[in-house]
Backbone bond lengths (Angstrom), bond angles and torsions (degrees), N, CA, C in turn:
res aa  C-N    CA-C-N  psi(-1)  N-CA   C-N-CA  omega(-1)  CA-C   N-CA-C  phi
1 M - - - 1.458 - - 1.533 108.41 -
2 T 1.322 115.64 137.48 1.455 120.64 -178.46 1.530 112.14 -85.85
3 R 1.315 115.60 152.48 1.471 121.85 175.01 1.516 111.43 -100.39
4 W 1.325 117.54 -0.99 1.455 121.50 -173.85 1.521 111.86 -97.31
5 Y 1.321 114.89 144.17 1.466 123.05 175.70 1.524 107.73 -128.43
6 F 1.331 116.71 125.85 1.459 122.82 178.86 1.522 109.33 -102.11
7 A 1.329 115.88 115.65 1.462 122.05 179.28 1.524 109.30 -105.71
8 Y 1.320 116.30 130.47 1.460 121.46 179.12 1.530 111.55 -123.45
9 G 1.322 116.78 -4.08 1.459 122.51 -179.12 1.516 110.60 -114.73
10 S 1.309 116.42 -137.30 1.471 120.30 -174.75 1.523 113.04 -64.03
11 N 1.323 117.64 -19.46 1.464 119.89 178.39 1.529 113.08 -80.61
12 M 1.329 116.94 7.93 1.462 118.91 170.02 1.523 110.02 -71.20
13 N 1.305 116.62 -11.57 1.461 122.44 176.40 1.540 107.91 -86.15
14 P 1.345 118.27 106.07 1.468 120.21 -177.59 1.527 113.86 -57.11
15 Q 1.331 118.34 -32.80 1.472 119.92 178.31 1.523 110.71 -65.09
16 R 1.315 116.74 -36.83 1.465 120.95 178.45 1.528 110.44 -64.45
17 V 1.329 116.53 -44.31 1.470 121.04 -179.91 1.523 110.11 -63.13
18 A 1.324 117.26 -44.34 1.464 120.72 178.68 1.528 110.99 -63.22
19 S 1.331 117.33 -39.55 1.472 120.17 -179.88 1.521 111.69 -66.85
20 R 1.320 116.90 -19.36 1.459 121.53 178.50 1.525 111.99 -88.00
21 G 1.319 116.72 2.12 1.455 120.96 172.55 1.512 116.35 95.55
22 L 1.320 118.31 0.76 1.459 119.80 177.62 1.516 109.20 -81.59
23 T 1.310 115.99 137.50 1.463 120.24 175.25 1.522 107.69 -111.10
24 F 1.303 115.57 136.55 1.458 120.98 -176.65 1.522 108.60 -139.48
25 D 1.331 115.59 152.56 1.462 119.64 -179.41 1.519 113.04 -112.13
26 T 1.332 116.99 -8.18 1.452 121.26 178.62 1.524 109.00 -143.90
27 V 1.328 115.60 140.04 1.462 122.10 174.56 1.521 106.50 -132.39
28 R 1.330 116.40 132.08 1.460 120.48 179.48 1.520 109.77 -155.27
29 G 1.309 116.25 164.59 1.457 120.79 178.02 1.507 111.40 -81.84
30 G 1.318 116.17 157.04 1.451 121.68 178.51 1.522 110.81 -152.75
31 V 1.331 114.71 163.15 1.463 121.71 -179.39 1.522 109.10 -128.69
32 L 1.322 115.63 128.87 1.462 122.47 175.56 1.526 107.22 -107.35
33 R 1.313 116.52 113.52 1.469 121.27 -177.69 1.533 110.29 -89.19
34 G 1.338 114.75 152.42 1.459 120.51 176.74 1.518 114.30 88.67
35 Y 1.331 116.45 9.49 1.469 121.94 178.65 1.517 108.70 -138.31
36 R 1.336 115.10 160.54 1.459 120.75 171.17 1.522 108.13 -129.24
37 L 1.304 114.80 153.58 1.457 121.64 179.24 1.522 109.34 -79.52
38 T 1.326 115.86 130.72 1.456 121.52 174.30 1.527 107.95 -130.35
39 F 1.297 116.52 160.23 1.465 121.83 176.32 1.526 108.38 -117.29
40 D 1.327 114.58 51.88 1.460 120.43 -174.99 1.525 114.64 -104.58
41 K 1.315 117.30 8.24 1.466 120.37 175.30 1.525 107.09 -89.48
42 Q 1.312 116.27 116.11 1.464 120.60 -176.74 1.530 110.76 -64.42
43 S 1.316 115.49 129.70 1.465 121.27 177.70 1.526 109.65 -66.17
44 S 1.316 116.40 137.28 1.468 120.99 177.06 1.522 110.65 -71.72
45 D 1.327 116.55 -33.83 1.461 121.39 -177.08 1.524 113.48 -85.73
46 H 1.312 116.64 -31.32 1.464 122.49 -177.53 1.530 108.36 -133.54
47 P 1.323 118.48 86.48 1.468 122.64 -171.20 1.531 116.21 -56.58
48 R 1.332 118.64 -17.83 1.458 119.85 178.70 1.531 112.65 -89.72
49 S 1.332 116.72 -3.88 1.463 119.10 -179.34 1.527 110.83 -110.28
50 G 1.334 114.23 157.39 1.458 120.45 -177.07 1.515 112.73 -113.65
51 H 1.319 114.55 146.40 1.461 121.96 174.06 1.523 108.77 -109.18
52 A 1.311 115.46 165.57 1.460 121.84 -173.98 1.525 112.28 -65.05
53 N 1.320 113.78 146.44 1.453 122.63 177.10 1.527 107.86 -151.36
54 L 1.321 115.43 164.44 1.457 122.00 176.02 1.523 108.60 -109.60
55 T 1.332 115.91 130.37 1.460 122.22 177.46 1.514 108.45 -120.13
56 V 1.311 116.77 132.53 1.463 121.09 -179.28 1.525 109.61 -58.97
57 D 1.334 115.44 129.27 1.457 122.93 177.03 1.530 107.31 -158.28
58 P 1.326 117.41 99.20 1.473 120.53 -175.59 1.519 114.60 -57.74
59 Q 1.327 117.94 -20.77 1.461 121.64 -177.16 1.524 113.12 -94.06
60 S 1.310 118.18 4.05 1.457 120.51 -172.41 1.525 111.93 -124.52
61 H 1.319 115.15 -179.17 1.461 121.75 175.40 1.527 108.81 -154.07
62 V 1.312 114.84 161.05 1.466 122.16 177.83 1.515 107.46 -125.84
63 E 1.320 116.29 130.89 1.454 120.40 173.66 1.522 108.51 -96.15
64 G 1.310 114.91 151.61 1.449 119.17 179.62 1.513 111.68 -163.54
65 V 1.318 114.75 -166.66 1.459 122.08 -176.59 1.523 109.07 -114.70
66 L 1.316 115.06 129.49 1.464 122.33 176.99 1.524 109.15 -99.60
67 Y 1.327 115.81 130.30 1.463 122.07 175.93 1.523 107.81 -116.72
68 R 1.330 116.78 128.26 1.460 119.29 172.38 1.531 106.91 -93.70
69 L 1.320 115.39 110.55 1.456 121.94 -176.70 1.519 110.68 -72.70
70 R 1.305 116.05 144.18 1.476 119.39 179.41 1.518 111.39 -65.97
71 D 1.319 116.37 -31.45 1.466 121.88 178.33 1.526 107.21 -131.64
72 P 1.324 118.71 128.14 1.465 120.31 -177.75 1.534 113.73 -59.77
73 N 1.309 117.52 -24.64 1.465 120.40 -179.77 1.529 113.22 -75.46
74 E 1.333 117.40 -11.91 1.468 120.79 -179.13 1.521 112.95 -63.93
75 I 1.318 117.69 -21.50 1.460 119.36 -179.99 1.527 110.67 -57.96
76 A 1.322 117.45 -27.90 1.466 120.65 178.84 1.531 111.76 -61.89
77 L 1.332 117.84 -25.87 1.469 120.77 176.11 1.524 111.03 -63.67
78 M 1.328 116.28 -35.73 1.456 120.08 -179.17 1.531 111.49 -70.91
79 D 1.316 117.17 -26.59 1.471 120.26 179.22 1.527 111.57 -54.04
80 R 1.305 116.80 -39.48 1.469 120.74 -179.59 1.528 110.95 -62.38
81 F 1.317 117.06 -42.64 1.466 120.90 -178.65 1.526 111.86 -73.11
82 E 1.326 116.68 -30.55 1.467 120.92 178.84 1.532 111.13 -88.44
83 R 1.324 115.77 -0.68 1.468 122.72 -179.37 1.528 111.56 53.04
84 T 1.324 113.15 49.32 1.451 121.82 177.25 1.528 108.46 -80.86
85 P 1.286 120.32 133.32 1.468 130.15 8.72 1.526 114.30 -98.84
86 I 1.328 119.16 10.13 1.464 121.40 -176.75 1.539 111.71 -70.36
87 N 1.338 117.48 -57.69 1.464 120.95 -175.94 1.524 113.46 -90.20
88 Y 1.310 116.64 -43.56 1.462 121.30 -178.13 1.521 109.96 -128.01
89 R 1.326 115.11 155.79 1.465 121.50 170.42 1.528 106.77 -116.41
90 R 1.313 116.13 148.52 1.468 121.57 -178.32 1.515 109.17 -101.95
91 E 1.337 115.68 132.76 1.465 121.49 179.07 1.529 109.50 -139.02
92 I 1.312 115.47 161.95 1.467 121.17 174.90 1.528 108.67 -94.80
93 V 1.328 115.35 132.34 1.462 122.36 178.76 1.527 108.91 -127.54
94 E 1.331 115.61 164.94 1.461 121.74 176.78 1.524 108.84 -99.45
95 V 1.318 115.87 116.50 1.462 121.94 -177.88 1.525 108.68 -112.59
96 E 1.326 116.15 134.50 1.462 121.51 177.44 1.525 109.88 -88.33
97 A 1.323 115.35 134.47 1.466 120.88 177.03 1.525 108.12 -150.85
98 D 1.320 115.65 117.54 1.468 120.76 178.36 1.521 112.09 50.08
99 A 1.316 116.84 52.94 1.471 124.47 175.39 1.528 114.04 64.84
100 E 1.317 117.72 17.93 1.468 119.42 172.63 1.524 108.79 -127.01
101 V 1.318 115.60 157.18 1.456 121.66 177.92 1.521 108.04 -104.10
102 I 1.328 115.19 127.39 1.463 121.60 -176.70 1.522 109.01 -118.12
103 L 1.326 116.42 124.25 1.461 120.34 174.56 1.520 107.99 -74.86
104 S 1.323 115.73 124.86 1.460 121.02 -172.77 1.519 110.55 -138.53
105 W 1.329 114.61 148.73 1.458 119.94 170.20 1.513 108.55 -75.76
106 T 1.310 117.84 144.68 1.458 122.86 167.62 1.520 107.81 -151.72
107 Y 1.330 116.04 175.42 1.463 121.46 -174.41 1.522 110.93 -121.13
108 F 1.332 115.43 141.34 1.459 123.85 176.19 1.524 107.89 -122.59
109 A 1.330 116.72 135.13 1.464 120.40 178.27 1.525 109.85 -66.92
110 N 1.308 115.72 141.13 1.460 121.54 176.68 1.526 109.74 -76.94
111 P 1.337 118.19 146.99 1.467 121.54 -176.92 1.527 114.28 -53.55
112 G 1.305 118.82 -31.94 1.462 121.80 -177.62 1.512 115.03 -67.94
113 V 1.332 117.79 -13.89 1.476 120.57 -179.52 1.523 112.73 -115.36
114 I 1.327 116.61 8.47 1.461 121.02 179.33 1.527 108.87 -91.52
115 R 1.321 114.95 132.19 1.468 122.22 179.90 1.533 108.78 -136.38
116 G 1.305 115.87 151.74 1.458 121.07 176.63 1.520 111.11 -84.08
117 N 1.319 115.49 164.13 1.473 123.60 173.28 1.528 114.30 58.96
118 L 1.308 117.43 36.20 1.460 120.81 176.01 1.524 109.14 -102.48
119 R 1.321 115.36 153.69 1.463 122.25 175.21 1.519 107.86 -134.92
120 P 1.331 116.80 151.51 1.466 118.64 177.88 1.520 111.47 -74.82
121 E 1.310 116.10 161.21 1.459 121.35 170.27 1.528 107.36 -83.36
122 R 1.323 117.20 150.98 1.469 121.77 -179.45 1.531 111.07 -57.34
123 E 1.325 117.67 -40.48 1.471 121.40 179.90 1.526 110.97 -62.09
124 Y 1.324 116.95 -39.60 1.471 121.31 177.41 1.528 110.14 -66.29
125 L 1.331 116.61 -47.03 1.461 120.70 -178.96 1.525 111.66 -60.34
126 A 1.317 118.01 -30.75 1.470 121.76 179.21 1.528 111.12 -58.09
127 H 1.335 117.86 -32.77 1.466 120.71 178.05 1.534 110.73 -66.90
128 L 1.326 117.43 -37.74 1.459 120.31 177.06 1.524 110.13 -65.96
129 L 1.323 115.65 -43.32 1.461 120.52 -178.99 1.525 111.99 -66.07
130 A 1.330 117.78 -22.46 1.466 121.95 178.61 1.527 112.06 -67.49
131 G 1.322 117.17 -13.35 1.468 120.97 176.80 1.514 113.30 -86.22
132 R 1.306 117.52 13.80 1.472 123.75 -174.18 1.522 114.03 -47.39
133 A 1.304 118.06 -42.21 1.471 121.50 -176.47 1.532 112.28 -61.97
134 Y 1.312 117.58 -17.57 1.466 121.83 -175.35 1.527 112.68 -109.64
135 L 1.328 117.28 4.35 1.454 122.60 -176.10 1.522 110.71 -115.56
136 S 1.325 115.91 156.58 1.461 119.20 172.49 1.531 108.00 -70.66
137 G 1.315 116.36 157.51 1.459 120.65 178.54 1.524 111.85 -60.25
138 S 1.330 116.67 -39.24 1.464 119.77 -178.74 1.530 111.69 -68.97
139 Y 1.319 117.45 -36.82 1.461 119.16 179.38 1.530 110.50 -71.00
140 H 1.325 116.98 -39.72 1.463 119.78 177.05 1.529 110.17 -62.08
141 A 1.330 117.17 -40.44 1.469 121.02 177.87 1.523 110.36 -64.01
142 F 1.331 117.38 -39.80 1.465 121.80 176.30 1.531 110.06 -58.95
143 L 1.326 116.97 -45.89 1.474 120.11 178.32 1.524 111.37 -63.83
144 A 1.313 115.88 -44.36 1.470 120.40 -177.56 1.525 111.81 -62.80
145 A 1.323 117.49 -26.02 1.464 121.61 -179.67 1.520 113.03 -84.73
146 T 1.317 118.09 -1.23 1.463 121.77 -179.86 1.526 110.37 -62.46
147 V 1.310 116.05 129.30 1.457 121.48 177.51 1.524 107.72 -80.11
148 C 1.325 115.96 128.71 1.460 121.51 -176.58 1.518 111.08 -101.74
149 I 1.302 116.19 159.02 1.459 121.93 -177.27 1.524 112.06 -66.64
150 D 1.322 117.35 -29.02 1.450 120.50 -175.74 1.537 112.45 -97.04
151 E 1.337 115.97 29.76 1.472 120.13 177.92 1.507 109.91 -117.23
């Protein structure tokens, strides 16, 4: 069982992860190849807005934040916030970080909650941007250029 959690959405904000009760001893950036970031997971609270999801795309990659959990069982705490198994499912993926491959938990939106033409809210996107210290400058700029529903 892995102790690592790869966040590519609002949990790129370390304060948010800590407020959700997860304890971690290491935080670092990582890259997940073969996927692209989409905002096609319909928000439960705001049905016209989208939350982060991973979509298969062999030509792309997603940057995010890797957390090494103090206890591997702590990932179950995140299930409640991700509304697993209703909204998201948890899987292990291979994330690159500093020339090594790290097996990490991450979340994928379930088909029943995916919708087209959604955009994130600015407040939601701010959590992704809070991971700046762990992202490349170009990826952070890509996130910052995201058009939000409330603009």
